[in-house]
N, C-alpha and C positions, 0 to 999 in steps of 0.2 A: 396505389395503382400507377402513379406517375413513374415510379422506378421501373415497373415492367414495360411501360410504354417506351421509355427512353432506351432501355436495353434492346427491345425489339427494333426500334428505329436505328440504333447503332449497328446491330447485326445486318439489317436490311441495307443500310447505306454503305457500310464497310465491305460486305461481301458483294453487294451490287457493283460497287466501284471496281473491285478486283475482276468480277466477271466482265464488265464492260471493257476494261483494258485488254484482257486476254481475247475477248471476242473481236475487239477492234484490230488486234494484231493478226489473228488467225482467220477471222470470218468476214473480212471486208476486202474482197478481191478488187473491187473498183468502186469509185465514189458515186457513180451514176446508177449502180445496181443495188442489190440487196446489201444492207449494212448490218452487221452484228448478228444476223440470222441466216447468213449463207451457210451452205454445208461445210463441214470441216474439210480442209485440204487433204489430198491423198498422201503425200509424202511431206512430213514435217521435220524429220530428223530425230536425233536422240533426245534433245531437250524439248522438242515439240510435243511428243507423246505425253510426258508428265504434265505439261502445261495445259493440254486439252483435257486431261483427266481432272486437273485442278479447276479448270473453267467449269466443268460440269458439277463438281463438288461445291464450288462457290455459289452456283445458281441455286442448287437445292438447299444449301445451308441458309441462303438469304430468304428463300420462301418459307421453309419449314421453321427456321429460327424465329422469324417475325410472327408467324402464326402461333408458335408455342408461347411466346411472351405476351401476345395480344389476346389470344383466345383460350388456350388450354390452361395456362397457369391461373389467370383470373377465375375461370370457371371452376377449377379445382379448389381454389380458396373459398369461393362462395358456397360450393357444395360442402366443404368441411365446416364452414360456419353454420350452415343450415342443419347439418347432422349434429352439431354440438348443442343446438337449441332444444 
């Protein structure tokens, strides 16, 4: 079980760091207002569109990846063990 925990933690921290960097670049218009959660800017250029898409993908990968390794995989292993008995 420890290996599933560290895999989920690695996914959560790695993808979360990537999301925070991109959100800091694109979603922090000022330091006294909303940071990391402000709406996406209107015009970001040719490299900004894939970066915003990557930001959204990293967010969902962090959440779903951690849940998969912390909840779904251990539950499937326990269910398989119970069915084998």
